[in-house]
C-alpha positions in Angstrom: -2.1 -5.2 84.5 -2.2 -7.7 87.4 0.1 -10.7 87.8 -2.9 -13.0 87.3 -3.5 -11.5 83.9 0.1 -12.2 82.8 0.0 -15.8 84.1 -3.3 -16.5 82.2 -1.6 -15.0 79.1 1.4 -17.3 79.4 -0.8 -20.3 80.1 -2.9 -19.6 76.9 0.3 -19.0 74.9 1.8 -22.3 76.3 -1.3 -24.2 75.2 -1.2 -22.7 71.7 2.5 -23.5 71.3 2.0 -27.1 72.6 -0.8 -27.6 70.1 1.3 -26.2 67.3 4.3 -28.5 68.2 2.1 -31.6 68.5 1.2 -31.0 64.8 5.0 -31.0 63.9 5.7 -34.5 65.1 6.6 -36.9 62.2 3.6 -38.1 60.3 2.5 -41.7 60.9 2.2 -44.0 57.9 -1.5 -44.5 57.4 -2.9 -47.9 56.5 -4.9 -46.2 53.7 -1.6 -45.5 51.8 -2.0 -46.4 48.1 -1.4 -50.2 48.0 -0.5 -52.7 45.4 -0.9 -56.4 45.7 1.9 -58.9 45.5 0.8 -62.4 44.3 3.1 -65.3 44.8 3.3 -67.5 41.7 4.5 -70.6 43.6 2.4 -70.8 46.7 -0.5 -68.6 45.5 -0.7 -66.3 48.6 -1.0 -62.5 48.4 -0.5 -59.4 50.5 -0.7 -55.6 49.9 2.3 -53.3 50.1 2.7 -49.5 49.6 2.8 -48.7 45.9 6.0 -46.5 46.2 8.0 -49.2 48.1 10.9 -50.9 46.3 10.8 -54.7 45.6 14.0 -56.5 46.7 15.6 -59.1 44.4 13.2 -62.1 44.6 14.6 -65.5 45.7 15.2 -67.9 42.9 12.8 -70.5 44.5 9.9 -68.0 44.3 8.9 -68.6 47.9 8.2 -64.9 48.6 9.0 -61.3 48.2 10.3 -58.3 50.3 9.6 -54.6 49.8 11.4 -51.7 51.4 10.4 -48.1 52.1 12.4 -45.9 49.8 12.5 -43.2 52.4 13.9 -45.6 55.0 15.4 -48.8 53.6 15.5 -50.4 57.1 11.7 -50.6 56.9 10.6 -53.8 55.3 7.6 -55.9 54.6 8.2 -59.5 53.5 5.8 -62.4 52.7 6.8 -66.0 52.1 5.6 -69.6 52.3 7.2 -73.1 52.6 6.8 -76.5 54.1 6.5 -76.6 57.9 9.6 -77.5 59.8 9.2 -79.6 62.9 11.0 -78.9 66.2 13.7 -81.4 65.2 14.4 -79.3 62.1 13.0 -81.8 59.7 10.3 -81.0 57.2 6.9 -82.1 58.3 6.1 -85.0 56.0 3.4 -86.6 58.2 0.0 -85.3 58.6 -0.5 -83.5 61.9 -3.6 -83.6 63.9 -5.7 -80.4 64.4 -4.7 -80.6 68.1 -1.0 -80.6 67.3 -1.5 -77.6 64.9 -3.5 -75.5 67.4 -0.9 -76.1 70.1 2.0 -75.2 67.8 0.4 -71.8 67.0 -1.1 -69.3 69.5 -4.1 -68.4 67.4 -4.5 -64.8 68.4 -5.3 -63.1 65.1 -7.7 -63.7 62.2 -7.2 -62.3 58.7 -10.0 -60.6 56.8 -10.2 -63.8 54.8 -11.2 -65.6 58.1 -7.9 -67.6 58.5 -6.7 -67.8 62.1 -3.0 -67.6 62.9 -0.4 -66.2 65.3 0.6 -62.6 65.3 3.8 -61.8 67.2 5.2 -58.4 67.9 8.9 -58.2 68.9 10.0 -54.8 70.3 13.8 -54.8 70.1 16.4 -52.2 71.1 17.3 -51.3 67.4 14.7 -53.2 65.3 11.1 -54.0 66.1 9.0 -56.4 64.1 5.6 -58.0 63.6 5.2 -61.6 62.3 2.0 -63.3 61.2 2.1 -67.1 60.8 -0.7 -69.0 59.2 -0.7 -72.8 58.7 -2.7 -74.8 56.2 -1.9 -78.5 55.9 1.8 -79.0 55.4 2.4 -75.3 54.5 3.3 -72.4 56.6 2.6 -68.8 55.3 4.4 -65.8 56.8 4.1 -62.1 56.7 6.9 -60.2 58.4 7.3 -56.4 58.8 10.1 -54.5 60.5 11.3 -51.0 61.2 13.8 -49.2 63.4 12.4 -49.4 67.0 12.1 -45.6 67.3 9.8 -45.5 64.2 7.8 -48.7 64.9 4.8 -46.8 66.3 4.7 -44.8 63.0 4.4 -48.1 60.9 2.4 -50.3 63.3 -1.0 -49.5 61.8 0.2 -50.1 58.3 1.9 -53.4 59.3 -1.3 -54.5 61.1 -3.5 -53.7 58.2 -1.2 -55.6 55.8 -1.3 -58.7 58.1 -5.1 -58.5 58.1 -5.2 -58.5 54.3 -2.7 -61.4 53.9 -4.5 -64.1 51.8 -3.7 -67.7 51.3 -5.3 -70.1 48.8 -8.4 -71.9 50.0 -7.8 -75.3 51.7 -8.3 -78.2 49.4 -11.7 -79.9 49.8 -11.5 -83.3 51.5 -12.8 -86.2 49.4 
């Protein structure tokens, strides 16, 4: 057999091994995972979460809920709402103009419900996260998801899908 024949054989074997190993990488969490819906009794927002995930102890003020992946407790999805806080740290008691609200949020994301908000991704050295912020009147609604940075790519699609399905109550009609 010629040297060229051996080289072709190794090249083919190398491609087969590479293909097999690529199938061995950790599986990504698919956004089609079986989901349940959390519905907040106080602020009436809702968001999906993976059915197998574990609910954290809810806060006594009922402003939201967190869920953790039982296989990796550092992975969390959390939704909550509350009154907006101004840059001075005080609650926003005065009506803000639409111009003020649009400047306060970088509206770069729209939920399936059609509500525009700000989606921010923070890639950190240990923990990476995604935060969705929606504003309606005096209320701010948030959806937060985090995972260890080395696993963030595995959870990103799930987190993005959940942010897209976050729902808030309809805005009250103006008289």
